[in-house]
C-alpha positions in Angstrom: -8.0 -7.1 -19.0 -11.0 -9.0 -17.8 -14.1 -7.1 -16.8 -14.8 -6.1 -13.2 -17.9 -8.1 -12.2 -20.6 -6.7 -10.0 -22.4 -9.6 -8.4 -24.2 -7.4 -5.9 -25.6 -4.7 -8.2 -29.0 -4.6 -6.4 -27.2 -4.0 -3.1 -25.0 -1.3 -4.7 -28.1 0.6 -5.8 -29.1 1.5 -2.2 -27.7 4.3 0.0 -24.3 5.6 -0.8 -21.5 4.0 1.1 -18.9 6.7 0.7 -18.5 10.5 0.4 -20.4 12.2 -2.4 -18.6 14.3 -4.9 -20.8 17.2 -6.0 -23.8 15.1 -5.2 -22.5 12.0 -7.1 -21.5 8.6 -5.7 -18.1 7.3 -7.0 -17.8 3.6 -8.0 -14.3 2.2 -8.4 -13.1 -1.3 -9.2 -9.5 -2.4 -9.9 -7.7 -4.8 -12.2 -4.0 -5.2 -11.1 -1.3 -7.0 -13.1 1.4 -8.3 -10.7 4.5 -9.6 -12.6 5.6 -12.8 -10.9 9.1 -13.1 -9.5 10.1 -16.2 -11.5 13.5 -16.3 -13.3 11.9 -17.5 -16.5 8.7 -16.8 -18.4 5.4 -18.5 -17.9 5.5 -20.8 -20.9 9.2 -20.7 -21.9 12.7 -20.7 -20.5 13.6 -17.2 -21.6 14.7 -14.8 -18.9 12.4 -12.3 -17.2 15.3 -10.0 -16.1 14.5 -6.3 -16.6 16.6 -3.9 -18.6 18.1 -6.1 -21.3 18.6 -4.8 -24.9 15.4 -5.1 -26.9 14.5 -8.5 -28.2 17.5 -10.3 -26.6 15.3 -12.2 -24.1 12.6 -13.5 -26.5 12.9 -17.2 -27.5 11.1 -19.1 -30.3 8.1 -19.7 -28.0 7.8 -16.0 -27.2 8.1 -15.1 -30.9 5.4 -17.7 -31.8 7.5 -19.4 -34.4 5.8 -22.4 -36.1 6.0 -25.6 -34.2 6.6 -24.2 -30.8 4.4 -25.2 -27.8 3.9 -23.6 -24.4 5.0 -25.5 -21.2 3.7 -24.3 -17.9 6.1 -22.7 -15.3 5.6 -24.5 -12.0 7.0 -21.5 -10.1 4.3 -19.3 -11.5 1.6 -21.7 -10.3 3.1 -21.8 -6.8 3.0 -18.0 -6.6 -0.6 -18.0 -7.6 -1.3 -20.5 -4.7 0.6 -18.2 -2.3 -1.6 -15.3 -3.3 -4.8 -17.3 -2.9 -3.7 -18.4 0.6 -2.7 -14.8 1.6 -6.1 -13.4 0.4 -8.3 -16.1 1.8 -9.4 -17.2 -1.7 -10.5 -20.5 -3.1 -7.7 -22.2 -5.0 -9.3 -24.1 -7.9 -8.2 -27.7 -8.0 -8.7 -27.6 -11.7 -8.4 -24.4 -13.8 -8.3 -23.9 -17.6 -6.3 -21.7 -19.9 -7.9 -19.8 -22.8 -6.9 -17.9 -25.8 -7.8 -14.2 -25.7 -7.8 -13.1 -29.3 -6.8 -9.6 -30.4 -4.4 -8.2 -32.9 -1.7 -5.8 -31.9 1.9 -5.5 -33.1 3.4 -6.5 -29.7 1.4 -9.8 -29.6 3.1 -12.2 -32.0 0.6 -15.0 -31.8 -2.4 -12.8 -32.4 -3.8 -14.0 -29.0 -2.8 -13.9 -25.4 -2.8 -17.1 -23.2 -4.9 -16.2 -20.2 -7.7 -17.8 -18.1 -11.4 -17.0 -18.5 -14.1 -19.3 -17.3 -12.2 -21.1 -14.6 -9.4 -19.0 -13.0 -6.9 -20.5 -10.6 -7.7 -18.1 -7.7 -11.4 -17.4 -6.9 -12.9 -14.9 -4.4 -11.1 -13.6 -1.4 -10.8 -10.1 0.1 -8.3 -7.3 0.9 -8.8 -5.3 4.2 -7.0 -2.0 4.8 -7.4 1.3 6.8 -8.4 4.7 5.4 -7.3 6.9 8.3 -8.5 4.9 11.3 -11.5 3.4 9.5 -11.2 -0.2 8.3 -12.4 -1.1 4.8 -12.7 -4.4 2.9 -12.7 -4.9 -0.8 -14.0 -8.2 -2.2 -12.1 -9.9 -5.0 -13.6 -11.6 -8.0 -10.6 -13.6 -9.1 -6.9 -13.7 -9.8 -5.8 -15.6 -13.0 -2.6 -16.5 -14.6 -1.7 -15.1 -18.0 1.3 -14.1 -20.2 2.3 -10.5 -20.7 2.4 -9.0 -24.2 5.5 -7.3 -25.6 6.1 -3.5 -25.6 5.7 -0.9 -28.3 8.4 1.7 -28.3 7.3 5.0 -29.8 9.6 7.9 -30.9 12.7 5.9 -30.0 16.0 7.7 -30.7 17.0 5.0 -33.1 13.9 5.3 -35.3 12.4 8.7 -35.0 8.9 8.9 -36.5 8.4 5.1 -36.3 7.4 2.6 -33.7 9.6 -0.4 -32.6 8.5 -3.7 -31.0 10.4 -5.1 -28.0 9.4 -8.7 -27.2 11.5 -9.1 -24.1 8.4 -8.7 -22.0 6.3 -11.1 -24.1 5.5 -14.2 -22.1 6.4 -12.7 -18.7 4.1 -14.4 -16.1 1.4 -12.3 -14.6 -1.4 -12.6 -12.1 -4.3 -10.4 -12.9 -6.2 -9.6 -9.7 -9.8 -8.3 -10.2 -12.0 -6.7 -7.5 -15.7 -6.1 -7.1 -16.5 -2.4 -7.6 -16.5 -1.8 -3.8 -14.4 1.4 -3.6 -16.2 4.6 -3.1 -13.4 7.2 -3.1 -10.0 7.9 -4.4 -8.6 7.5 -0.9 -10.1 4.0 -0.7 -8.7 3.1 -4.1 -5.2 4.2 -3.3 -5.3 2.5 0.1 -6.5 -0.7 -1.5 -3.7 -0.6 -4.1 -1.1 0.0 -1.4 -2.3 -2.9 0.7 -2.3 -5.3 -2.3 1.2 -4.0 -3.2 2.3 -4.8 0.4 0.8 -8.3 0.3 2.4 -9.4 -3.0 5.8 -8.1 -2.0 5.5 -9.5 1.6 4.9 -13.0 0.3 7.6 -12.6 -2.3 5.6 -13.3 -5.4 6.3 -9.9 -7.0 9.0 -7.3 -6.6 6.4 -4.5 -6.7 8.5 -2.2 -8.8 5.9 0.1 -10.3 8.4 2.1 -12.4 9.5 -1.1 -14.2 5.9 -2.2 -14.7 6.0 -5.1 -12.2 2.8 -3.8 -10.5 0.4 -2.1 -12.9 -3.1 -1.0 -11.9 -6.1 -0.3 -14.1 -9.0 1.6 -12.4 -12.6 1.2 -13.6 -14.3 4.5 -12.6 -18.0 5.5 -12.9 -20.3 8.0 -11.1 -24.0 8.0 -10.4 -26.6 9.8 -8.4 -27.4 8.0 -5.1 -30.0 5.3 -5.7 -29.5 5.2 -9.5 -28.2 2.2 -11.4 -24.5 1.8 -12.0 -23.1 4.4 -14.4 -21.0 3.6 -17.5 -17.4 3.0 -16.5 -14.1 4.2 -18.1 -11.0 2.2 -17.5 -7.8 4.1 -16.7 -4.9 1.9 -17.9 -1.4 1.3 -16.5 -1.3 3.5 -13.4 2.3 3.0 -12.3 2.6 5.2 -9.2 0.3 5.8 -6.2 0.6 9.6 -6.8 -0.5 9.3 -10.4 -3.3 6.9 -9.4 -4.8 9.5 -7.1 -4.4 12.3 -9.7 -5.9 10.2 -12.5 -8.9 9.0 -10.6 -9.6 12.5 -9.2 -9.5 14.0 -12.7 -11.6 11.2 -14.2 -14.3 11.7 -11.5 -14.5 15.4 -12.2 -14.5 14.9 -16.0 -17.4 12.4 -15.8 -19.5 14.6 -13.6 -18.8 17.6 -15.9 -19.9 15.6 -18.9 -23.1 14.4 -17.2 -23.9 18.0 -15.9 -23.4 19.3 -19.5 -26.0 16.8 -20.8 -23.5 14.3 -22.4 -23.6 10.6 -22.1 -20.6 8.7 -20.8 -19.3 6.3 -23.4 -17.4 3.1 -22.2 -13.8 3.6 -23.1 -10.2 2.8 -22.1 -8.2 5.9 -21.2 -4.6 6.8 -20.4 -3.4 9.3 -17.8 -0.9 12.0 -18.9 1.1 13.1 -15.8 2.3 16.2 -17.7 -1.2 17.6 -18.1 -2.8 15.8 -15.2 -5.6 14.7 -17.5 -7.0 11.4 -18.9 -7.5 10.9 -22.6 -9.4 8.3 -24.5 -7.3 5.6 -26.1 -9.9 3.3 -27.6 -13.5 2.1 -27.1 -13.6 -0.3 -24.2 -13.9 -4.0 -25.2 -16.1 -6.5 -23.5 -15.2 -10.2 -23.0 -17.2 -11.2 -26.2 -14.9 -9.0 -28.3 -12.0 -11.2 -27.4 -13.6 -14.5 -28.6 -12.2 -16.5 -25.8 -11.9 -20.3 -26.3 -9.9 -23.0 -24.5 -6.3 -23.2 -25.5 -5.8 -26.6 -27.2 -2.0 -26.6 -26.5 -2.4 -26.5 -22.7 -4.1 -29.2 -20.6 -6.1 -28.1 -17.5 -4.0 -26.9 -14.6 -4.5 -29.4 -11.7 -3.5 -28.4 -8.2 -3.5 -31.2 -5.7 -4.4 -30.5 -2.0 -1.0 -31.7 -0.8 0.7 -29.1 -3.1 -1.4 -26.4 -1.5 -0.4 -27.7 2.0 3.3 -27.7 1.1 3.1 -24.1 -0.1 1.1 -23.1 3.0 3.8 -24.6 5.3 6.5 -22.4 3.6 4.5 -19.1 3.8 5.8 -16.3 6.1 3.6 -15.0 8.8 1.1 -12.8 6.9 0.7 -9.1 7.8 -2.9 -9.5 9.1 -1.9 -12.4 11.4 1.1 -10.4 12.6 -1.1 -7.4 13.3 -3.5 -9.6 15.3 -0.5 -10.9 17.3 0.6 -7.3 18.1 -2.9 -6.5 19.3 -3.1 -9.7 21.4 0.4 -9.8 22.8 1.4 -6.2 23.0 -1.9 -4.5 23.6 -1.6 -2.2 20.5 -4.7 -0.8 18.8 -5.7 -2.4 15.5 -4.7 0.8 13.7 -1.2 0.9 15.2 -0.7 -2.8 14.5 -1.7 -2.2 10.8 0.7 0.7 10.6 3.6 -1.4 11.9 2.9 -4.2 9.4 3.1 -1.9 6.3 6.2 -3.9 5.3 8.1 -6.9 6.6 11.1 -4.6 7.2 9.1 -2.2 9.4 7.6 -5.1 11.4 11.0 -6.6 11.8 12.3 -3.2 13.2 9.5 -3.1 15.7 10.1 -6.7 16.8 13.8 -6.0 17.2 13.2 -3.0 19.3 10.8 -4.8 21.6 13.2 -7.7 21.9 15.9 -5.2 23.0 13.6 -4.1 25.9 11.5 -1.3 24.5 7.9 -1.0 25.8 5.8 -2.0 22.8 3.3 0.9 23.0 6.1 3.5 23.3 8.1 1.9 20.5 5.1 1.9 18.3 4.4 5.6 19.0 8.0 6.5 18.1 8.1 4.3 15.0 4.8 5.5 13.5 5.3 9.1 14.7 8.8 10.7 14.7 10.5 7.9 12.8 7.8 7.8 10.1 8.0 11.6 9.7 11.7 11.6 9.2 11.7 8.6 6.8 9.0 10.4 4.7 11.0 13.6 4.6 14.2 11.8 3.6 12.3 9.5 1.2 14.0 6.4 2.5 12.7 3.1 3.9 13.2 1.8 7.5 16.1 -0.3 6.2 18.1 2.9 5.7 17.1 4.6 8.9 20.2 6.0 10.7 18.6 5.1 14.1 18.9 1.4 14.6 16.3 -0.7 16.5 18.5 -1.2 19.5 19.2 2.5 19.8 15.5 3.3 19.7 14.9 0.6 22.4 17.5 2.3 24.6 15.8 5.7 24.0 12.4 4.3 24.8 13.7 2.6 28.0 15.0 6.0 29.2 11.6 7.6 28.6 9.9 4.7 30.4 12.1 4.9 33.5 11.6 8.7 33.8 15.1 9.7 32.7 13.9 11.5 29.6 10.9 13.8 29.2 9.5 13.9 25.7 11.2 17.2 24.7 14.6 15.9 25.8 13.9 12.5 24.1 13.4 14.3 20.8 16.8 16.0 21.2 18.4 12.6 21.7 16.6 11.2 18.7 17.9 14.1 16.6 21.5 13.4 17.7 21.1 9.7 16.8 19.6 10.6 13.5 22.3 13.1 12.5 25.1 10.9 13.7 26.1 13.3 16.5 26.1 10.4 18.8 25.4 6.7 18.9 24.8 5.9 22.6 21.7 7.2 24.2 23.2 7.5 27.7 26.3 9.3 26.4 24.1 11.8 24.5 22.0 12.5 27.6 25.2 13.1 29.6 26.8 15.3 26.9 23.7 17.5 26.5 22.9 17.6 30.2 19.4 16.3 29.6 18.9 14.4 32.9 15.7 15.4 34.6 15.6 18.0 37.3 15.9 16.3 40.6 16.4 19.4 42.8 13.0 19.8 44.5 13.9 23.2 45.8 14.8 24.6 42.4 11.6 23.1 40.8 9.5 24.6 43.7 11.1 28.0 43.0 10.2 27.8 39.3 6.6 26.8 40.1 6.2 29.9 42.4 7.7 32.2 39.7 5.4 30.8 37.0 2.3 31.1 39.2 3.2 34.7 40.1 3.8 35.7 36.4 0.6 34.0 35.1 -2.2 35.3 37.3 -4.8 35.1 34.4 -4.1 31.4 33.9 -4.2 30.8 37.6 -7.6 32.6 37.9 -9.0 30.6 34.9 -7.9 27.3 36.3 -9.4 28.1 39.7 -12.5 29.1 37.8 -12.8 25.6 36.3 -10.9 25.8 33.0 -8.7 22.7 33.0 -6.9 23.9 29.8 -5.4 26.8 31.8 -3.3 24.3 33.8 -1.7 23.0 30.5 -0.5 26.5 29.8 1.1 26.7 33.3 2.7 23.3 32.8 4.2 24.5 29.5 5.6 27.6 31.2 7.3 25.5 33.9 8.7 23.1 31.3 10.1 26.1 29.4 11.7 27.6 32.5 13.3 24.3 33.4 14.8 23.8 30.0 12.6 20.8 29.4 14.2 18.9 32.3 11.2 18.8 34.6 8.9 15.8 34.6 5.6 16.9 33.1 3.5 14.5 35.2 5.3 15.7 38.4 4.9 19.3 37.4 1.1 18.8 36.9 0.6 17.3 40.3 2.7 19.9 42.1 0.8 22.7 40.3 -2.5 21.2 41.3 -1.4 21.0 44.9 -0.2 24.6 45.0 -3.4 25.9 43.3 -5.9 23.8 45.3 
């Protein structure tokens, strides 16, 4: 719940860097709580497993019973180091824990142990694509802290009352704070997806947004271009990318409407209601001074030696950005295609397996990011559950590359693989009679018939309209049942029409 810091305010008061909404520039910063994948809590041995009965995983330390003292979880620190390495951040050799004081029923101690003045991870950046345009968001910090408990309202066991579940109290978090660098909802969602990919890729967080493992707070403000930064409102606990987009879009419209009606935007924390599609104020937004931070006397400074960082670095997997660079360098892919293929470790592994099985990298990339992605989205499944295995896709791509399969026929083969109609590409080609037309005489006859029946296209092509040739090629492909080779048809038509 730290504040998004703007260290380049003067720079941000210049020309707008994103699309205007009704003449206003949108300014967005993010604070993301990533629950760390440790088996026990940050300062106690209690389990972090999700879904247990209320208050069955809260020990004396979590309950803040007298005489208990926090002990740092080494695994949480290692995960912070991993994040710092993945984001190109500075990992502080010495960081300090602080008490963040506020009173709420689900916070037994009356304060939260967090980091304030000296966080463990400092700076860094996250780069991502919005469409085919690459963007970069600068990070302020990522700090370790404990989670609070959870208030349960209108529970079936106590209607009209609120209950407190302290199972979540003490769960280790990394709060990742950005500069206010995002200028549209599209950028904000793309940033959140990229960060989600990184924390799950390096294994520090399971990324389950429904269970609260990856919670995003968006600080949103608007201003006329050239004006100083507007007053922000913080949208709390956005737990899906869909709701994130809806909430930010609504908040932008609401703030502009308020300003246009002559009202002043008041700093506040708001919640998004998916049922109404609206944000509503929860409380006045606090600043850091309201929390009366001071160093926690029960915890010594966190010291991270250089050799510890090196050991963690040696165990890190290849990062998505490094893998994307390798795809560009070794396979000749575009930066955009490489970024698409590294959206998850499973997707990148699928591509690697297909290439290893003999698929041409560019063709494999086109099929994975095109037809495969379309079907995965429609079925709402991940690449791990794809009916078409990497070796099968490689076999399909090889038949396209060697001229056995035109694109239309290849889609028929893919459909058969996807639906389980067949499992071997060559057998499907044989069964469906999809081999290309090799009878020169039959193809020549089709060409003559198409030319004769499409005099207007012929006249337009001879008059200099290249697009008319595409229409003729399409007619030949239709007449051949998709068996003709499009490139061959194009050359033959040009020769006949010359």
